[in-house]
C-alpha positions as CSV (number, residue, x, y, z in Angstrom):
1,X,-109.3,52.5,-215.8
2,X,-107.7,53.3,-212.0
3,X,-104.9,51.4,-211.5
4,X,-103.4,50.4,-207.9
5,X,-100.0,51.8,-207.3
6,X,-97.6,48.1,-206.9
7,X,-97.0,49.9,-203.4
8,X,-99.1,49.8,-200.8
9,X,-97.5,52.7,-199.4
10,X,-97.8,54.7,-201.9
11,X,-100.8,55.8,-202.1
12,X,-101.8,59.1,-200.9
13,X,-103.3,58.8,-197.1
14,X,-104.8,62.7,-196.8
15,X,-108.4,63.2,-196.7
16,X,-108.9,66.1,-199.3
17,X,-107.2,69.2,-198.1
18,X,-107.4,68.3,-194.2
19,X,-103.8,67.1,-193.3
20,X,-103.0,63.9,-191.0
21,X,-101.6,63.6,-188.1
22,X,-101.3,59.6,-186.6
23,X,-100.6,58.5,-183.1
24,X,-98.1,56.1,-182.3
25,X,-99.2,55.2,-179.2
26,X,-98.9,51.4,-177.0
27,X,-102.6,49.4,-177.4
28,X,-103.2,46.8,-175.8
29,X,-105.7,44.8,-175.3
30,X,-110.0,46.3,-175.3
31,X,-110.5,47.8,-172.3
32,X,-106.7,46.9,-171.0
33,X,-105.4,49.7,-168.8
34,X,-103.4,50.3,-171.7
35,X,-106.5,51.1,-174.1
36,X,-108.2,53.1,-171.1
37,X,-104.9,55.0,-171.2
38,X,-104.3,55.7,-174.8
39,X,-108.1,56.3,-175.5
40,X,-108.8,59.0,-172.3
41,X,-105.7,61.0,-173.8
42,X,-106.6,60.9,-177.0
43,X,-110.0,61.9,-176.4
44,X,-109.4,64.4,-173.3
45,X,-106.1,65.7,-174.5
46,X,-105.1,65.2,-178.1
47,X,-108.5,64.9,-180.3
48,X,-109.7,68.6,-179.1
49,X,-106.1,70.0,-179.6
50,X,-105.5,68.3,-183.2
51,X,-109.3,68.4,-184.9
52,X,-109.4,71.8,-186.1
53,X,-106.1,71.3,-188.6
54,X,-105.6,67.5,-188.8
55,X,-107.5,64.3,-189.6
56,X,-106.4,62.2,-186.7
57,X,-106.1,59.1,-186.7
58,X,-104.3,56.0,-184.2
59,X,-103.3,51.8,-185.3
60,X,-107.0,50.3,-183.3
61,X,-109.3,53.0,-184.7
62,X,-108.2,52.0,-188.4
63,X,-111.2,51.2,-190.3
64,X,-109.9,50.3,-193.5
65,X,-109.8,46.8,-194.7
66,X,-106.4,45.0,-194.8
67,X,-102.9,44.5,-193.7
68,X,-102.6,47.1,-190.2
69,X,-98.6,47.0,-190.5
70,X,-99.2,48.2,-193.9
71,X,-101.9,50.5,-193.0
72,X,-99.3,51.6,-189.9
73,X,-96.4,52.4,-191.8
74,X,-97.6,53.9,-194.3
75,X,-99.3,56.6,-192.0
76,X,-96.0,57.0,-189.8
77,X,-94.3,58.3,-193.4
78,X,-96.6,59.7,-194.5
79,X,-99.1,61.5,-192.2
80,X,-98.3,65.5,-191.6
81,X,-97.2,65.2,-188.2
82,X,-97.4,61.9,-185.9
83,X,-97.3,62.2,-182.0
84,X,-96.0,59.2,-180.8
85,X,-96.6,58.7,-177.5
86,X,-93.5,56.4,-175.3
87,X,-94.5,56.3,-171.8
88,X,-94.3,52.5,-171.2
89,X,-91.7,52.5,-173.9
90,X,-93.4,49.7,-176.0
91,X,-91.3,48.0,-178.9
92,X,-93.5,48.8,-181.4
93,X,-94.0,52.4,-180.4
94,X,-90.4,52.2,-180.4
95,X,-89.8,51.0,-183.4
96,X,-92.4,54.1,-184.8
97,X,-90.4,56.3,-184.0
98,X,-87.4,55.3,-185.1
99,X,-88.6,55.4,-189.2
100,X,-90.3,58.4,-188.7
101,X,-87.2,60.3,-187.2
102,X,-85.7,58.3,-190.8
103,X,-88.4,60.1,-192.5
104,X,-87.1,63.1,-191.5
105,X,-90.8,64.7,-191.6
106,X,-92.8,66.3,-188.0
107,X,-93.1,64.4,-184.5
108,X,-94.4,65.7,-181.6
109,X,-92.9,63.1,-178.4
110,X,-95.3,63.3,-175.6
111,X,-94.5,60.9,-172.2
112,X,-96.1,59.9,-168.5
113,X,-94.2,62.2,-166.2
114,X,-91.6,59.9,-164.2
115,X,-90.9,57.4,-168.0
116,X,-87.2,56.9,-167.6
117,X,-86.3,57.9,-171.5
118,X,-84.4,55.7,-173.1
119,X,-80.6,57.1,-173.7
120,X,-80.9,57.1,-177.3
121,X,-83.9,59.7,-177.1
122,X,-83.4,61.3,-173.9
123,X,-82.1,64.2,-175.5
124,X,-84.8,64.9,-177.5
125,X,-87.7,67.0,-177.3
126,X,-90.7,65.2,-175.0
127,X,-93.3,67.5,-173.7
128,X,-94.3,64.9,-170.2
129,X,-97.7,65.1,-168.2
130,X,-98.9,63.2,-165.5
131,X,-102.7,61.0,-165.9
132,X,-105.2,62.9,-164.1
133,X,-107.7,65.2,-166.1
134,X,-105.6,68.5,-164.8
135,X,-102.3,66.4,-166.4
136,X,-105.0,65.8,-169.2
137,X,-105.4,70.1,-169.7
138,X,-101.6,70.3,-169.2
139,X,-100.6,68.7,-172.0
140,X,-102.8,69.8,-174.3
141,X,-102.2,73.7,-173.2
142,X,-98.7,72.1,-174.0
143,X,-99.2,70.0,-176.9
144,X,-101.0,73.7,-178.0
145,X,-96.9,75.4,-178.0
146,X,-95.6,72.8,-180.1
147,X,-97.9,72.9,-182.5
148,X,-96.6,76.0,-183.4
149,X,-93.2,75.6,-184.0
150,X,-94.3,72.5,-187.0
151,X,-93.4,74.6,-190.1
152,X,-94.5,73.0,-193.2
153,X,-91.2,71.1,-195.2
154,X,-89.2,72.9,-191.9
155,X,-85.8,70.3,-192.2
156,X,-86.2,68.2,-188.9
157,X,-83.3,67.4,-186.4
158,X,-83.8,64.7,-184.2
159,X,-80.5,61.7,-184.1
160,X,-80.5,59.8,-187.7
161,X,-80.6,63.0,-189.9
162,X,-78.2,64.2,-188.0
163,X,-76.2,61.4,-188.2
164,X,-76.6,61.7,-191.8
165,X,-75.2,65.3,-192.0
166,X,-72.1,63.9,-190.1
167,X,-72.1,60.6,-192.6
168,X,-72.5,63.9,-195.6
169,X,-69.7,65.9,-194.0
170,X,-67.7,63.3,-194.0
171,X,-68.3,61.9,-197.3
172,X,-67.5,64.8,-198.5
173,X,-63.7,65.4,-197.0
174,X,-61.1,62.6,-197.3
175,X,-59.4,60.3,-194.7
176,X,-55.9,62.7,-194.1
177,X,-58.1,66.4,-194.5
178,X,-58.3,67.9,-190.5
179,X,-61.8,69.2,-191.0
180,X,-62.5,65.0,-191.4
181,X,-60.5,64.7,-187.3
182,X,-62.0,67.8,-186.7
183,X,-65.8,66.1,-187.1
184,X,-65.4,63.5,-185.0
185,X,-64.1,64.6,-182.3
186,X,-66.9,66.5,-181.9
187,X,-69.3,63.8,-182.5
188,X,-68.2,61.9,-179.5
189,X,-68.2,65.4,-177.8
190,X,-71.6,65.6,-178.6
191,X,-72.2,61.3,-177.1
192,X,-70.1,62.2,-173.5
193,X,-71.8,65.5,-173.3
194,X,-75.6,63.3,-174.5
195,X,-75.1,60.2,-171.9
196,X,-73.5,63.0,-169.2
197,X,-76.6,64.3,-169.7
198,X,-78.9,61.9,-169.5
199,X,-76.9,60.1,-166.6
200,X,-77.6,63.9,-164.7
201,X,-81.4,62.3,-165.1
202,X,-80.9,58.8,-163.8
203,X,-78.8,58.8,-161.0
204,X,-80.7,55.4,-160.1
205,X,-79.5,53.4,-162.3
206,X,-77.3,50.6,-162.1
207,X,-73.8,50.8,-162.4
208,X,-71.4,47.4,-162.7
209,X,-68.8,48.7,-160.8
210,X,-68.3,51.1,-158.1
211,X,-66.0,53.4,-159.0
212,X,-64.6,54.4,-162.3
213,X,-61.6,53.0,-163.5
214,X,-58.4,55.6,-163.7
215,X,-56.2,53.3,-165.0
216,X,-56.4,50.6,-168.5
217,X,-59.3,47.6,-169.0
218,X,-58.5,44.8,-170.2
219,X,-60.8,42.6,-173.4
220,X,-60.0,39.3,-173.9
221,X,-61.7,37.0,-175.8
222,X,-61.0,36.1,-179.8
223,X,-60.3,37.2,-182.8
224,X,-63.6,38.3,-184.6
225,X,-65.2,39.0,-180.9
226,X,-62.8,41.7,-180.4
227,X,-62.6,43.2,-183.9
228,X,-67.1,43.0,-183.0
229,X,-66.7,44.9,-180.0
230,X,-64.1,47.9,-181.9
231,X,-66.8,48.1,-183.7
232,X,-69.7,48.2,-181.8
233,X,-67.8,51.2,-179.3
234,X,-66.8,53.2,-182.8
235,X,-63.3,52.5,-182.6
236,X,-63.7,51.5,-186.4
237,X,-59.3,53.0,-186.7
238,X,-58.4,49.8,-184.3
239,X,-61.0,47.8,-185.5
240,X,-59.9,47.6,-189.3
241,X,-55.8,47.4,-188.0
242,X,-56.9,44.8,-185.5
243,X,-59.5,43.0,-187.9
244,X,-55.9,43.2,-191.0
245,X,-53.6,41.6,-188.7
246,X,-52.4,38.2,-189.5
247,X,-53.1,36.0,-186.5
248,X,-55.1,33.5,-185.5
249,X,-58.6,33.3,-184.2
250,X,-57.4,32.4,-180.8
251,X,-58.2,33.7,-178.1
252,X,-56.0,37.5,-177.2
253,X,-56.5,40.8,-175.5
254,X,-56.5,44.4,-175.8
255,X,-56.0,47.3,-173.6
256,X,-59.0,50.5,-174.1
257,X,-57.8,53.8,-172.1
258,X,-61.8,54.2,-170.5
259,X,-60.7,57.8,-171.8
260,X,-60.2,57.4,-175.2
261,X,-64.1,55.8,-176.7
262,X,-67.0,57.3,-176.3
263,X,-69.7,55.8,-173.8
264,X,-69.1,55.3,-170.2
265,X,-67.4,52.4,-168.6
266,X,-70.4,51.1,-167.2
267,X,-70.9,50.5,-170.9
268,X,-68.3,49.1,-172.6
269,X,-68.6,46.7,-170.5
270,X,-72.5,45.9,-170.9
271,X,-71.4,45.3,-174.3
272,X,-68.2,43.1,-174.4
273,X,-70.5,41.2,-171.6
274,X,-72.9,41.0,-173.4
275,X,-71.0,39.6,-176.3
276,X,-69.3,37.2,-174.3
277,X,-65.9,39.0,-173.6
278,X,-64.3,39.2,-170.5
279,X,-63.3,42.2,-168.5
280,X,-60.7,43.2,-166.4
281,X,-59.8,46.7,-165.0
282,X,-57.5,48.7,-164.0
283,X,-56.8,51.6,-160.9
């Protein structure tokens, strides 16, 4: 008698020898502009390119009964290929893209021209398209080219896999090993380069200050708040040193030079403000 795996996510989704491509995209309600845009892209651009090699599935066209959440997550984790349409920066789509990155499996990211990509994915390979008939034709051609670079079993490169490699590299060295310091500095350099690229691509984004500070920034708040803040901006050593100090959990202040963190001054102020801390800039 056949048995069913205890965890539904373990059940295979492949059909015979044909591979599966799962499309994660904003769905919207039936007859909404979002649903029409997604269905139009599927039928005019994606299916004609993918159908020869893949069974193409999307959440709102799954006929299988049961938990739609389980079905979606199973496909995000198991599908041979995922195509992620992040045009509307839909929270569900971004969440599922993050899961796919963690699974370290092939994904092709699509976005409508003009989409302001979040920093975490701004430097990743993205195919931009125009939402018109000619744009769909151009998208089909670019998607076809992207498929040529997908190899079964190849090592995927994305923000999560890169972070895991960094963690593994640090774990293989001791805290006093010069290699540890080099890896940490390279990680920060990568962040700074990525943020600079993001700023160039988004010149009109709002800034919290009119000009970059040249002096230190003073952060005021409780000890526990500031420790959490330091961890949030990757100042791990400073955070650990402060947490070990025998000080009452009243209001304290610390000074940070903007260039000593891997983040822009605007981002540091944004993080501090979101945590209820007071920030003073010195020029």
